[in-house]
C-alpha positions as CSV (number, residue, x, y, z in Angstrom):
1,M,35.1,-62.3,-47.6
2,R,38.6,-61.8,-46.4
3,V,39.4,-59.5,-49.4
4,L,36.3,-57.4,-48.6
5,K,37.4,-57.1,-44.9
6,M,40.8,-55.9,-46.0
7,A,39.3,-53.4,-48.4
8,A,37.0,-52.0,-45.8
9,L,40.0,-51.7,-43.4
10,L,42.0,-49.7,-45.9
11,L,39.1,-47.4,-46.4
12,V,38.6,-46.8,-42.7
13,L,42.2,-46.3,-41.7
14,P,42.6,-42.9,-43.3
15,T,39.5,-41.7,-41.6
16,L,40.7,-42.9,-38.2
17,A,44.1,-41.2,-38.8
18,Q,42.4,-37.9,-39.7
19,A,40.2,-38.1,-36.6
20,A,43.3,-38.6,-34.4
21,D,45.0,-35.6,-36.0
22,E,41.9,-33.5,-35.4
23,K,41.6,-34.4,-31.7
24,D,39.6,-31.8,-29.8
25,Q,41.9,-30.6,-27.0
26,I,42.1,-27.3,-25.1
27,V,44.7,-24.8,-26.2
28,T,45.0,-21.7,-24.0
29,D,46.5,-18.3,-24.2
30,R,48.0,-18.6,-20.7
31,P,50.1,-18.8,-18.7
32,D,52.8,-17.3,-21.0
33,F,52.5,-13.8,-22.3
34,V,52.7,-14.7,-26.0
35,E,49.2,-15.6,-27.3
36,S,48.4,-18.8,-29.1
37,S,47.5,-18.6,-32.8
38,N,44.6,-21.0,-32.3
39,V,41.0,-20.1,-31.8
40,V,38.4,-22.1,-29.8
41,G,36.2,-23.2,-32.7
42,K,32.7,-22.3,-33.8
43,G,30.1,-22.5,-31.1
44,R,32.7,-23.3,-28.4
45,F,33.3,-21.4,-25.1
46,Q,36.5,-21.3,-23.1
47,L,37.2,-20.0,-19.6
48,E,40.8,-19.2,-18.6
49,T,41.0,-17.9,-15.0
50,S,43.7,-17.6,-12.4
51,I,45.0,-15.9,-9.3
52,A,48.1,-13.7,-9.5
53,L,50.5,-11.9,-7.2
54,E,53.0,-9.1,-8.0
55,R,55.6,-8.0,-5.5
56,D,57.8,-4.9,-5.8
57,Q,60.1,-3.0,-3.4
58,A,61.9,0.2,-4.1
59,N,62.9,3.4,-2.2
60,G,61.7,1.9,1.1
61,I,58.3,1.1,-0.2
62,R,57.0,-2.5,-0.6
63,Q,53.9,-3.2,-2.6
64,R,52.0,-6.4,-3.2
65,T,49.2,-6.6,-5.7
66,Y,46.7,-9.5,-5.9
67,S,44.5,-10.0,-8.9
68,T,42.3,-12.7,-10.6
69,P,43.1,-12.5,-14.4
70,T,40.3,-14.0,-16.4
71,L,39.8,-14.5,-20.2
72,L,36.5,-15.5,-21.8
73,R,36.6,-16.8,-25.4
74,F,33.6,-17.4,-27.6
75,G,33.9,-19.1,-31.0
76,I,32.2,-17.1,-33.7
77,S,33.5,-19.3,-36.5
78,D,36.2,-21.8,-37.1
79,T,38.7,-19.0,-37.7
80,M,37.4,-16.2,-35.4
81,E,36.6,-15.7,-31.7
82,A,35.3,-12.9,-29.5
83,R,37.1,-12.2,-26.2
84,I,36.4,-10.5,-22.9
85,E,39.5,-10.0,-20.7
86,T,40.1,-8.5,-17.2
87,D,42.4,-8.7,-14.2
88,G,39.2,-9.1,-12.2
89,R,39.1,-8.5,-8.5
90,M,42.1,-6.4,-7.3
91,R,43.8,-5.8,-3.9
92,S,46.9,-3.6,-3.4
93,V,48.9,-3.5,-0.2
94,T,51.5,-0.7,0.1
95,E,53.9,-0.6,3.1
96,D,56.4,2.1,4.1
97,L,59.2,0.1,5.6
98,Q,60.6,3.2,7.5
99,S,57.4,4.4,9.2
100,G,55.6,1.1,9.2
101,S,52.5,2.6,7.8
102,R,50.3,0.4,5.6
103,Q,47.6,1.2,3.0
104,T,45.2,-1.3,1.4
105,Q,43.1,-0.7,-1.7
106,N,40.4,-3.0,-3.1
107,G,38.5,-2.8,-6.3
108,Y,38.0,-4.2,-9.9
109,A,40.3,-3.9,-12.9
110,D,39.3,-2.6,-16.4
111,V,37.7,-4.8,-19.0
112,S,39.0,-5.4,-22.5
113,L,36.9,-6.5,-25.4
114,G,38.5,-8.1,-28.4
115,V,38.6,-10.5,-31.3
116,K,41.1,-13.1,-32.5
117,W,41.3,-14.1,-36.2
118,H,43.3,-17.2,-37.2
119,V,44.6,-16.0,-40.6
120,A,46.9,-18.9,-41.6
121,D,47.8,-22.5,-40.7
122,A,51.4,-23.6,-40.6
123,Q,52.7,-24.7,-43.9
124,G,56.4,-25.4,-44.6
125,A,58.4,-22.5,-43.1
126,R,55.3,-20.4,-42.7
127,P,54.1,-20.3,-39.1
128,S,50.5,-20.6,-37.8
129,M,49.3,-17.0,-37.4
130,A,46.6,-15.0,-35.8
131,V,45.7,-11.3,-35.5
132,L,44.3,-10.0,-32.2
133,G,42.6,-6.6,-31.7
134,H,41.4,-5.3,-28.3
135,V,39.6,-2.2,-27.0
136,D,40.5,-1.4,-23.4
137,L,37.6,0.2,-21.5
138,D,38.2,2.5,-18.5
139,S,35.7,0.6,-16.5
140,G,37.6,-0.3,-13.4
141,S,37.1,1.0,-9.9
142,G,39.1,3.6,-7.9
143,P,42.9,3.3,-8.3
144,F,42.7,0.4,-10.8
145,R,40.9,2.4,-13.5
146,A,42.9,3.6,-16.5
147,T,43.0,7.3,-17.3
148,G,41.2,6.7,-20.6
149,K,40.2,4.1,-23.2
150,G,42.9,2.3,-25.0
151,G,43.5,-0.6,-27.4
152,S,46.0,-2.9,-28.9
153,L,46.8,-4.8,-32.2
154,R,49.0,-7.9,-32.1
155,L,50.2,-10.6,-34.4
156,A,50.8,-14.1,-32.9
157,A,53.0,-16.5,-34.9
158,E,54.0,-20.1,-34.0
159,W,56.5,-22.5,-35.5
160,E,56.7,-26.2,-34.7
161,L,60.4,-27.2,-34.2
162,P,62.1,-30.6,-34.0
163,D,62.0,-32.7,-30.8
164,D,58.6,-31.3,-29.7
165,F,59.8,-27.8,-29.3
166,G,57.8,-24.8,-30.4
167,L,58.6,-21.1,-30.9
168,G,56.1,-18.3,-30.6
169,V,56.6,-14.6,-31.4
170,M,54.1,-11.7,-30.7
171,P,54.8,-8.2,-31.9
172,G,52.2,-5.5,-31.5
173,L,51.2,-1.9,-30.8
174,A,49.1,-0.4,-28.0
175,W,47.3,2.9,-27.5
176,Q,47.1,4.1,-24.0
177,H,47.0,7.3,-21.8
178,N,49.8,8.3,-19.4
179,D,49.3,9.8,-15.9
180,N,48.6,13.2,-17.4
181,G,45.8,11.9,-19.6
182,E,47.9,12.2,-22.8
183,R,47.5,9.5,-25.4
184,Y,50.6,7.7,-26.5
185,T,51.6,4.7,-28.6
186,S,53.7,1.9,-27.1
187,G,55.2,-1.3,-28.5
188,I,54.5,-4.9,-27.5
189,F,56.8,-7.8,-28.0
190,G,57.2,-11.3,-26.7
191,I,59.1,-14.5,-27.7
192,V,58.6,-17.9,-26.1
193,L,60.3,-21.3,-26.4
194,G,58.1,-24.2,-25.4
195,K,58.7,-27.9,-25.0
196,E,56.0,-30.6,-25.0
197,W,57.1,-33.4,-22.7
198,S,54.0,-35.5,-23.4
199,E,50.5,-35.0,-24.9
200,R,49.5,-33.4,-21.5
201,C,52.6,-31.6,-20.2
202,R,54.3,-28.5,-21.5
203,T,56.9,-26.1,-20.1
204,F,58.3,-22.8,-21.5
205,V,60.8,-20.0,-21.0
206,E,59.9,-16.5,-22.3
207,Y,61.0,-12.9,-22.7
208,S,58.1,-10.5,-22.6
209,A,57.7,-6.7,-23.1
210,P,54.1,-5.8,-22.6
211,R,54.9,-2.1,-22.8
212,I,57.8,-0.5,-24.8
213,A,57.5,3.2,-24.1
214,R,59.4,6.4,-23.3
215,G,60.1,7.4,-19.7
216,R,57.5,10.2,-19.7
217,D,54.9,7.6,-20.6
218,G,55.8,5.3,-17.8
219,G,58.8,3.5,-19.3
220,S,59.1,0.0,-20.6
221,L,58.0,-3.1,-18.8
222,T,60.1,-6.3,-19.4
223,T,60.2,-9.7,-17.8
224,V,61.7,-13.1,-18.2
225,D,59.2,-15.9,-17.5
226,I,59.2,-19.6,-16.8
227,G,56.2,-21.9,-16.3
228,G,54.3,-24.9,-17.5
229,S,50.9,-26.4,-18.0
230,Y,49.3,-29.8,-17.5
231,L,46.0,-31.2,-19.0
232,L,43.9,-32.9,-16.4
233,T,41.6,-34.0,-19.2
234,D,41.4,-33.0,-22.9
235,M,39.2,-30.0,-21.8
236,V,40.7,-29.0,-18.5
237,Q,44.2,-27.4,-18.0
238,V,46.0,-26.3,-14.9
239,D,49.1,-24.1,-15.2
240,T,51.6,-21.9,-13.3
241,A,54.2,-19.3,-14.2
242,L,56.9,-17.2,-12.4
243,S,58.2,-13.8,-13.8
244,R,61.2,-11.8,-12.9
245,G,61.2,-8.0,-13.7
246,L,64.2,-6.8,-15.7
247,N,64.0,-3.1,-14.9
248,R,62.9,-0.7,-12.2
249,N,59.6,0.0,-13.9
250,T,58.5,-3.7,-13.7
251,P,57.5,-5.4,-10.5
252,D,60.3,-7.5,-9.1
253,W,58.4,-10.8,-9.1
254,S,55.1,-12.0,-10.2
255,W,53.5,-15.5,-9.9
256,T,50.3,-17.0,-11.2
257,V,48.4,-20.2,-11.0
258,G,45.4,-20.9,-13.3
259,L,42.6,-23.2,-14.4
260,S,41.2,-23.3,-17.9
261,I,38.1,-25.2,-19.1
262,K,36.7,-25.6,-22.7
263,F,33.0,-26.2,-23.2
């Protein structure tokens, strides 16, 4: 009888170990700029929402922009998901520091439709990778509407490093319209170094360039970001991030705090 019990235990242990390795836990694409290479899984739905504030001051003009960035993710298969993304409700407050005049604009941001395809798991030196494609619709209201439809194509690659560090890189291209309505192509790049302090707590530092473009097309946007996330449960995450603009085209500061839930 004892021999049978030992044999049964040996058969069960690998199954338990595999189940532990495949623990269902939320993995989000926020709050850092570099996207995760993971997808939500077939039949799963994930909500990632937040509030954000951008602050900029130049040439005697101070501007604050409030938004509610939101990403909805739907699992089509175990390797592909559909995505709906928007900056949501928008509020812009512009102040002339010399005259004291103030202008407030309210509205809604454009909506982006996309897909993410997980193309490879990590193996040896090869990173975990995903391809993301989005179409940006000029669907916003008033001053928050783009001058035309656009889109982007990005590659997200992630490496697991020793001591619970992780490295993520995301190059890409975007197609947009400048203020004159002329279509142009811009670059996208981000690199993030993360650290897992426990199964539930992660922090990161990041360099992001959501737009690499010529001056006539609005110039480049570049930031350095820091932040972190914490899992309240396996399916609920809270997070925050702070960004510092690195050139005059980029808002001086931006801050976000978010909540993500997986169903």
